[in-house]
N, C-alpha and C positions, 0 to 999 in steps of 0.2 A: 120745471115740467120736462118730462121725458118724451122725446119724440120716436116713435117706431122707425127702425132703419129701412123697412121695407116701404112705409108710407114716404119717408123722405125720399127714396129712390124714385117711387112712383110720381111724385111732385115734380122732381127734377126732370124726370123723363117726359112728363106732361108739358112743362113749360118750354123744354127744349123742342118738342114736336111743334108746339104753338108757334115759336119764333121761326122755325124752318117752314111751317106751312104759311106763315105770314110772309116770309121772304118770297114764296112762290107766287103769292097774291100780288104782293107789292115788292117787285125786284129793285135792287138797289139802282141809284141813277148811274149808268155808265157813260154819262156825258162829261167825263173829265176831259179838259182841255189844257193846254199850256201856251202861254203867249211868248213869243221869241222875237228879238228884233233881229232883222237880217238886212244886209246891204244888197241893193239891187245891181245887178252886174250888167244886163243888156239893155238895149235901146228899144225893144219891141214895144214898150208901153209909153214911149216918149209922148209927151203932152198930157199924160195922166200921172205917171210916176217916171222920174228920170233916173238914168245910170247914176250910181254913186249915192242915191237917196237911200236912207234907212226907213224900212216899214217894219210895222209889227204884224206877226202872224198868228193867228189863233188856230194852232194845230189840234185837230180832232173836232173842230166846230161843227162838221156836217156829220159827226156820228149821231147827233141828235137835233140837227136843224136841217131845213130844206135848202138846197141849192137854188138860188134865184139868178134870172137873167141879169146880166151886167155885174154879177159878183166878180171881184178880181180875187183870184184863186192861185195856190201853189199846186203845182202839178208834178208828179214824179215821173219825169220823163226818162225811160229807160236808156241806158248808154251815156247819160249825163250825171257827172258826180253831184251836181246840185239840182234841186228841184227849180222849175221854170215858173215864171209869173205870167198869167193870162187872165182874159176876161171870159166869162161865160156867155156865149151868144146863143146856143141852141140847147134846148131842154128836152127831156124824154117826151114824145108825143108831139113835138113840134113837126109840122110839115116843112120840108125844105127841098129846093130845088135851084136851078140856075137859069138865067137868061143871058144870052150873049149880047156884048154891047162892043161892037167894033173888034179889036182884035183880043179882047179879054172876056172873061165871064163875071157876072155879079151874082151873088148868093142871094136866094130869097128864103126867107124863113116866116112862115104862115103868110105868104104871099106879099111879104113887105121886103124891100131891099135892105139888107143889113148894112149898117154903116158903123164908122168908128166915132171916137169923141169929137172929132172935128166936122162931123156930118157927111164925111167922104164915103162914097160906097167902097166896099172891099173889092179889089180887082184880082181875080183868080187867073192864073195862067192856065195853059193847056194841061199840064201835067197835074196840077192841084184839082183842075175841074175833073179830070179823068179819076183821080184818086177818089175824091168825095162822090162822084157819080156812081161808083160801085156801091156805095152805101144806099143811094137812092134806088138803084135797081134791087138790091138784096132786100130792102126793108119798105119797099113801095113808097120811098119819099118821106118816110116818117122816122124821126130819131128813136131807136128803141129804149126800151125800160132800162134805168140805170146808166144811161150812156149820155154823153154831152158833147156839144161843139164848142171848142175854146179857140179864141184868135187873140193876137196881139193888137195893138193900136195903130198899126201901119197899114195903110190901105193896100199897099203892094205885097203884103204878107210878112211872116216871120216864121220862126220855128214854132208852129201851131197845128191845128187841126188841118190846115191847108197842105201840111208836108207830112203828117203822120196818121190822119184820120180822126175819127170820133174816139172818145175817152171814156174810160170806165169810171164810175163814180168811187171805186176803191182806190184808184190811183190819185185822187185829188185829196191832198194832204191837209189843207186848212184854207182859211179865208184871211186875206190881207184886211187889216183894220186900220191900216196907216198909223 
């Protein structure tokens, strides 16, 4: 049986177009992740994850998954050669504010005092309060879209949002899966 070259070309073109169109309707899953083991270097998550402990990180997890409160994440902190590990405490849309307690400030998210894994309220000094209060003034006390508040597990602070402010979702590299 002989097939006309023009008909064969038309069939190939039609099938190729169909696959192209189907690709537009049903795009490829771009949720590729990779799991890596890393050694924790700092003390900021003491009580949850200790320095020297090995954790598994699911890099790219948040490309297709929602960031949730209390997730332990890896954050690309500029100026640091290694990403830092922190806890998501504030989500986009959360209302946040401070209340003074003696010589320090306590963070409130959705009118609840934010606490670490030991149940201790975080204690913010004047400098941390002033930094985060800028966001409260600029965004009317609401964490903006695609922006998060990340903290360590130490009630007196660590290298976290108390020192560098709210963080962009694009700088959160992955989720710790232990």
